[in-house]
TIMARZA-987757 format. One record per atom (N, C-alpha, C): residue number from 1; residue in one letter; x, y, z; atom name; chain. Coordinates in Angstrom, 1 decimal, padded with zeros to 4 digits. Last residue first. Layout:
REM residues N
REC  num  residuo       x       y       z  atomo  cadena
REC  NUM        a       X       Y       Z     CA       A
...
END
This chain:
REM residues 98
REC  num  residuo       x       y       z  atomo  cadena
REC   98        s   177.4   182.3  -028.2      N       A
REC   98        s   177.8   183.4  -027.5     CA       A
REC   98        s   178.9   184.5  -028.1      C       A
REC   97        c   175.2   180.3  -029.3      N       A
REC   97        c   176.3   180.8  -029.9     CA       A
REC   97        c   176.5   181.6  -029.1      C       A
REC   96        e   174.1   177.4  -027.5      N       A
REC   96        e   173.7   178.7  -028.1     CA       A
REC   96        e   175.2   179.2  -028.4      C       A
REC   95        d   173.6   174.3  -028.8      N       A
REC   95        d   174.3   175.1  -027.9     CA       A
REC   95        d   174.1   176.5  -028.6      C       A
REC   94        n   172.3   172.1  -030.2      N       A
REC   94        n   171.2   173.2  -029.7     CA       A
REC   94        n   172.1   174.3  -029.0      C       A
REC   93        s   174.0   170.2  -030.8      N       A
REC   93        s   173.8   171.1  -032.2     CA       A
REC   93        s   172.9   172.1  -031.4      C       A
REC   92        s   176.0   169.6  -028.2      N       A
REC   92        s   175.0   169.3  -028.7     CA       A
REC   92        s   175.0   170.8  -029.9      C       A
REC   91        a   179.6   168.3  -027.6      N       A
REC   91        a   178.5   169.5  -027.7     CA       A
REC   91        a   177.2   169.1  -028.4      C       A
REC   90        p   179.5   165.1  -025.5      N       A
REC   90        p   179.7   166.4  -026.5     CA       A
REC   90        p   178.8   167.3  -026.8      C       A
REC   89        e   179.6   165.5  -022.0      N       A
REC   89        e   179.3   164.8  -023.3     CA       A
REC   89        e   179.6   165.7  -024.3      C       A
REC   88        q   180.5   166.9  -019.9      N       A
REC   88        q   180.5   165.5  -019.5     CA       A
REC   88        q   180.1   165.0  -020.6      C       A
REC   87        q   182.8   169.7  -020.1      N       A
REC   87        q   181.4   169.2  -020.5     CA       A
REC   87        q   181.5   167.7  -020.1      C       A
REC   86        n   185.2   171.0  -020.1      N       A
REC   86        n   184.1   171.7  -019.0     CA       A
REC   86        n   182.7   170.7  -019.5      C       A
REC   85        d   186.5   170.0  -022.2      N       A
REC   85        d   187.1   169.5  -020.3     CA       A
REC   85        d   186.1   170.1  -019.5      C       A
REC   84        f   184.5   169.1  -024.9      N       A
REC   84        f   185.8   170.1  -024.0     CA       A
REC   84        f   185.7   169.9  -022.7      C       A
REC   83        f   184.2   167.8  -028.0      N       A
REC   83        f   183.9   167.6  -026.3     CA       A
REC   83        f   185.0   168.3  -025.8      C       A
REC   82        l   182.3   166.7  -030.8      N       A
REC   82        l   183.1   168.0  -030.0     CA       A
REC   82        l   183.0   167.8  -028.8      C       A
REC   81        d   180.5   165.7  -032.3      N       A
REC   81        d   181.4   164.9  -032.1     CA       A
REC   81        d   182.5   166.0  -030.8      C       A
REC   80        p   178.5   167.8  -033.1      N       A
REC   80        p   177.9   166.8  -032.6     CA       A
REC   80        p   179.4   165.7  -032.0      C       A
REC   79        r   180.4   169.6  -034.6      N       A
REC   79        r   180.0   170.0  -033.9     CA       A
REC   79        r   179.3   168.9  -032.9      C       A
REC   78        i   181.1   169.0  -037.8      N       A
REC   78        i   181.8   168.4  -036.5     CA       A
REC   78        i   181.2   168.6  -034.9      C       A
REC   77        h   179.2   170.9  -038.7      N       A
REC   77        h   179.1   169.5  -039.2     CA       A
REC   77        h   179.8   168.5  -038.2      C       A
REC   76        q   179.7   173.1  -037.9      N       A
REC   76        q   178.3   172.7  -037.6     CA       A
REC   76        q   178.5   171.3  -038.0      C       A
REC   75        l   182.2   173.6  -038.9      N       A
REC   75        l   182.1   173.6  -037.3     CA       A
REC   75        l   180.8   172.7  -037.0      C       A
REC   74        l   181.7   173.7  -041.6      N       A
REC   74        l   182.6   172.5  -041.2     CA       A
REC   74        l   182.5   172.7  -039.7      C       A
REC   73        s   180.5   176.1  -042.0      N       A
REC   73        s   179.8   174.9  -042.2     CA       A
REC   73        s   180.7   173.7  -041.4      C       A
REC   72        p   182.3   177.9  -040.3      N       A
REC   72        p   180.9   177.7  -039.9     CA       A
REC   72        p   180.4   176.6  -040.1      C       A
REC   71        n   185.2   176.9  -040.8      N       A
REC   71        n   184.3   177.6  -041.3     CA       A
REC   71        n   183.0   177.4  -040.6      C       A
REC   70        m   189.0   176.7  -040.5      N       A
REC   70        m   187.6   176.6  -039.9     CA       A
REC   70        m   186.5   177.5  -040.3      C       A
REC   69        g   191.2   178.1  -041.4      N       A
REC   69        g   190.8   176.9  -042.2     CA       A
REC   69        g   189.4   176.9  -041.3      C       A
REC   68        e   192.6   178.7  -038.4      N       A
REC   68        e   192.6   178.9  -039.8     CA       A
REC   68        e   192.1   177.8  -040.7      C       A
REC   67        v   190.4   179.1  -035.6      N       A
REC   67        v   191.5   178.4  -036.3     CA       A
REC   67        v   191.3   178.6  -037.9      C       A
REC   66        n   188.5   180.5  -034.6      N       A
REC   66        n   189.6   181.2  -034.6     CA       A
REC   66        n   190.9   180.2  -035.3      C       A
REC   65        l   186.3   178.7  -034.4      N       A
REC   65        l   186.2   179.4  -035.5     CA       A
REC   65        l   187.5   180.3  -035.8      C       A
REC   64        l   187.0   177.4  -032.1      N       A
REC   64        l   187.7   176.7  -033.0     CA       A
REC   64        l   187.4   177.7  -034.2      C       A
REC   63        d   184.4   178.5  -030.2      N       A
REC   63        d   186.2   178.9  -030.1     CA       A
REC   63        d   187.1   178.4  -031.4      C       A
REC   62        e   182.1   177.3  -030.8      N       A
REC   62        e   182.6   178.7  -031.4     CA       A
REC   62        e   183.9   179.1  -031.5      C       A
REC   61        p   182.4   175.0  -029.2      N       A
REC   61        p   182.4   175.1  -030.4     CA       A
REC   61        p   182.9   176.0  -031.1      C       A
REC   60        k   184.1   175.9  -025.8      N       A
REC   60        k   183.1   175.8  -027.0     CA       A
REC   60        k   183.1   175.6  -028.2      C       A
REC   59        m   186.5   176.4  -025.1      N       A
REC   59        m   185.5   176.0  -024.0     CA       A
REC   59        m   184.0   175.6  -024.8      C       A
REC   58        c   190.0   175.8  -025.4      N       A
REC   58        c   188.8   176.1  -026.2     CA       A
REC   58        c   187.7   175.5  -025.2      C       A
REC   57        k   192.8   177.5  -024.2      N       A
REC   57        k   191.9   176.4  -023.9     CA       A
REC   57        k   190.7   176.4  -024.5      C       A
REC   56        k   195.4   178.2  -026.4      N       A
REC   56        k   194.0   178.9  -025.4     CA       A
REC   56        k   192.9   177.9  -025.3      C       A
REC   55        l   197.1   176.7  -026.9      N       A
REC   55        l   197.5   178.0  -026.5     CA       A
REC   55        l   196.4   178.8  -025.6      C       A
REC   54        a   195.6   174.0  -027.0      N       A
REC   54        a   196.9   174.3  -026.3     CA       A
REC   54        a   197.3   175.6  -025.7      C       A
REC   53        c   194.2   175.1  -029.5      N       A
REC   53        c   193.6   174.6  -028.1     CA       A
REC   53        c   194.5   174.6  -027.1      C       A
REC   52        y   195.9   175.6  -031.3      N       A
REC   52        y   195.1   176.5  -031.0     CA       A
REC   52        y   194.5   176.2  -029.4      C       A
REC   51        v   196.8   172.8  -031.7      N       A
REC   51        v   198.1   173.7  -031.5     CA       A
REC   51        v   197.1   175.2  -030.7      C       A
REC   50        s   194.5   171.7  -032.4      N       A
REC   50        s   195.4   171.5  -031.3     CA       A
REC   50        s   196.2   172.2  -030.7      C       A
REC   49        i   194.2   172.9  -034.9      N       A
REC   49        i   193.2   172.9  -033.9     CA       A
REC   49        i   193.9   172.4  -032.6      C       A
REC   48        r   196.2   171.9  -036.5      N       A
REC   48        r   196.0   173.6  -036.4     CA       A
REC   48        r   195.2   173.7  -035.0      C       A
REC   47        n   196.0   169.5  -036.6      N       A
REC   47        n   197.2   170.0  -036.1     CA       A
REC   47        n   196.8   171.5  -035.2      C       A
REC   46        a   193.6   169.6  -038.1      N       A
REC   46        a   193.7   168.5  -037.0     CA       A
REC   46        a   194.8   169.1  -036.1      C       A
REC   45        m   194.6   170.3  -040.3      N       A
REC   45        m   193.5   171.1  -040.0     CA       A
REC   45        m   193.3   170.5  -038.4      C       A
REC   44        p   196.3   168.4  -041.3      N       A
REC   44        p   197.0   169.7  -041.1     CA       A
REC   44        p   195.7   170.4  -040.5      C       A
REC   43        l   194.7   166.2  -041.3      N       A
REC   43        l   195.8   166.1  -040.2     CA       A
REC   43        l   196.3   167.4  -040.0      C       A
REC   42        d   191.2   166.8  -041.6      N       A
REC   42        d   192.7   166.4  -042.0     CA       A
REC   42        d   193.5   166.3  -041.1      C       A
REC   41        v   187.8   166.6  -041.1      N       A
REC   41        v   188.9   167.5  -040.6     CA       A
REC   41        v   190.2   166.6  -041.0      C       A
REC   40        g   186.3   165.1  -041.9      N       A
REC   40        g   186.0   166.4  -042.6     CA       A
REC   40        g   187.3   167.2  -042.3      C       A
REC   39        e   185.1   163.7  -038.8      N       A
REC   39        e   184.9   163.6  -040.5     CA       A
REC   39        e   185.1   164.7  -040.8      C       A
REC   38        l   186.9   163.2  -036.3      N       A
REC   38        l   186.0   164.0  -036.7     CA       A
REC   38        l   186.0   164.2  -038.2      C       A
REC   37        a   189.0   161.0  -035.4      N       A
REC   37        a   187.6   161.2  -034.8     CA       A
REC   37        a   186.5   162.3  -035.5      C       A
REC   36        k   191.1   161.6  -037.0      N       A
REC   36        k   190.6   160.3  -037.0     CA       A
REC   36        k   189.2   160.4  -036.4      C       A
REC   35        a   191.8   164.4  -035.8      N       A
REC   35        a   191.9   164.0  -037.5     CA       A
REC   35        a   191.1   162.3  -037.4      C       A
REC   34        i   192.4   163.8  -033.3      N       A
REC   34        i   191.5   164.5  -033.8     CA       A
REC   34        i   190.9   164.4  -035.0      C       A
REC   33        d   194.5   161.7  -033.3      N       A
REC   33        d   193.0   161.5  -032.6     CA       A
REC   33        d   192.0   162.3  -032.9      C       A
REC   32        d   196.1   163.6  -034.5      N       A
REC   32        d   196.4   162.3  -035.1     CA       A
REC   32        d   194.6   161.7  -034.7      C       A
REC   31        p   196.9   165.6  -032.4      N       A
REC   31        p   196.1   165.9  -033.8     CA       A
REC   31        p   195.9   164.5  -034.5      C       A
REC   30        t   195.5   164.4  -029.1      N       A
REC   30        t   196.5   164.6  -030.1     CA       A
REC   30        t   195.9   164.9  -031.6      C       A
REC   29        s   193.4   165.9  -026.9      N       A
REC   29        s   193.8   165.0  -028.1     CA       A
REC   29        s   194.8   165.2  -028.8      C       A
REC   28        l   192.6   167.7  -025.2      N       A
REC   28        l   193.3   166.9  -024.7     CA       A
REC   28        l   193.7   165.9  -025.5      C       A
REC   27        n   190.5   169.6  -026.6      N       A
REC   27        n   191.7   170.2  -025.6     CA       A
REC   27        n   192.7   169.1  -025.0      C       A
REC   26        v   188.9   168.1  -027.9      N       A
REC   26        v   190.1   168.9  -028.5     CA       A
REC   26        v   191.0   169.4  -027.6      C       A
REC   25        n   187.9   165.2  -027.4      N       A
REC   25        n   188.0   166.2  -026.4     CA       A
REC   25        n   189.6   167.0  -027.2      C       A
REC   24        v   185.3   163.9  -029.4      N       A
REC   24        v   187.0   164.0  -029.1     CA       A
REC   24        v   187.1   165.3  -028.1      C       A
REC   23        p   183.4   161.1  -030.4      N       A
REC   23        p   183.3   162.2  -029.6     CA       A
REC   23        p   184.8   162.3  -029.6      C       A
REC   22        s   183.7   160.0  -034.1      N       A
REC   22        s   183.7   159.6  -032.5     CA       A
REC   22        s   183.8   160.9  -031.7      C       A
REC   21        a   182.1   159.7  -036.8      N       A
REC   21        a   182.9   160.2  -036.3     CA       A
REC   21        a   182.8   160.0  -034.7      C       A
REC   20        h   181.0   156.8  -038.9      N       A
REC   20        h   180.8   158.0  -038.3     CA       A
REC   20        h   181.7   158.4  -037.3      C       A
REC   19        s   181.8   154.3  -040.1      N       A
REC   19        s   182.5   155.5  -040.5     CA       A
REC   19        s   182.4   156.7  -039.8      C       A
REC   18        l   179.9   152.4  -039.4      N       A
REC   18        l   181.2   152.5  -038.8     CA       A
REC   18        l   182.2   153.7  -039.3      C       A
REC   17        a   177.3   153.5  -040.6      N       A
REC   17        a   177.4   153.7  -039.3     CA       A
REC   17        a   179.0   153.5  -038.6      C       A
REC   16        g   178.2   152.9  -043.4      N       A
REC   16        g   178.2   154.3  -043.1     CA       A
REC   16        g   178.1   154.5  -041.2      C       A
REC   15        v   178.3   150.0  -043.0      N       A
REC   15        v   179.4   150.3  -043.3     CA       A
REC   15        v   179.3   152.1  -043.2      C       A
REC   14        s   175.8   149.9  -042.3      N       A
REC   14        s   176.3   149.3  -041.5     CA       A
REC   14        s   177.6   149.9  -041.4      C       A
REC   13        l   174.3   150.4  -045.0      N       A
REC   13        l   174.1   151.2  -043.5     CA       A
REC   13        l   175.3   150.7  -042.9      C       A
REC   12        l   175.5   148.8  -046.3      N       A
REC   12        l   175.7   149.8  -046.7     CA       A
REC   12        l   175.4   150.7  -045.7      C       A
REC   11        s   173.8   146.4  -045.6      N       A
REC   11        s   175.5   146.5  -045.4     CA       A
REC   11        s   176.0   147.8  -045.6      C       A
REC   10        l   171.4   146.8  -046.1      N       A
REC   10        l   172.1   146.8  -044.6     CA       A
REC   10        l   173.0   146.9  -044.7      C       A
REC    9        i   171.7   146.9  -048.9      N       A
REC    9        i   171.1   148.3  -048.0     CA       A
REC    9        i   171.5   148.3  -046.5      C       A
REC    8        l   171.9   144.5  -049.1      N       A
REC    8        l   173.0   145.3  -049.8     CA       A
REC    8        l   172.9   146.9  -049.1      C       A
REC    7        l   169.8   143.1  -048.5      N       A
REC    7        l   171.1   142.9  -047.3     CA       A
REC    7        l   172.0   143.8  -048.4      C       A
REC    6        a   167.8   144.1  -049.9      N       A
REC    6        a   167.5   144.5  -048.7     CA       A
REC    6        a   169.0   144.2  -047.9      C       A
REC    5        a   168.9   142.8  -052.3      N       A
REC    5        a   168.2   144.5  -052.4     CA       A
REC    5        a   168.6   144.8  -050.8      C       A
REC    4        s   168.3   140.3  -051.5      N       A
REC    4        s   169.5   140.7  -052.2     CA       A
REC    4        s   169.8   142.2  -051.9      C       A
REC    3        s   165.3   140.2  -051.3      N       A
REC    3        s   166.6   140.0  -049.9     CA       A
REC    3        s   167.6   140.4  -050.4      C       A
REC    2        r   164.5   140.7  -053.7      N       A
REC    2        r   164.2   141.7  -052.6     CA       A
REC    2        r   165.2   141.4  -051.6      C       A
REC    1        m   165.4   138.3  -054.9      N       A
REC    1        m   165.9   139.5  -055.4     CA       A
REC    1        m   165.8   140.5  -054.2      C       A
END
């Protein structure tokens, strides 16, 4: 019985790991790629992000607060998976707000 419970827990953890978002460069990615990469961002929001970053190159996570529908809570949730042209790796949660 214990092995069945352990197997179930391991399976659930594996599924959770597969559903995690992946880093995305919001300046270069398509709305579809943004929506697929960022958990909690639907296609309409991804389209607004893409349009905004095409008009005004986004350089830091806080730039996305200018996108309609973006809020600090959602931004904090997706921050680890945001990638900008000026970075070698995704934005960290330790980045300072300017």
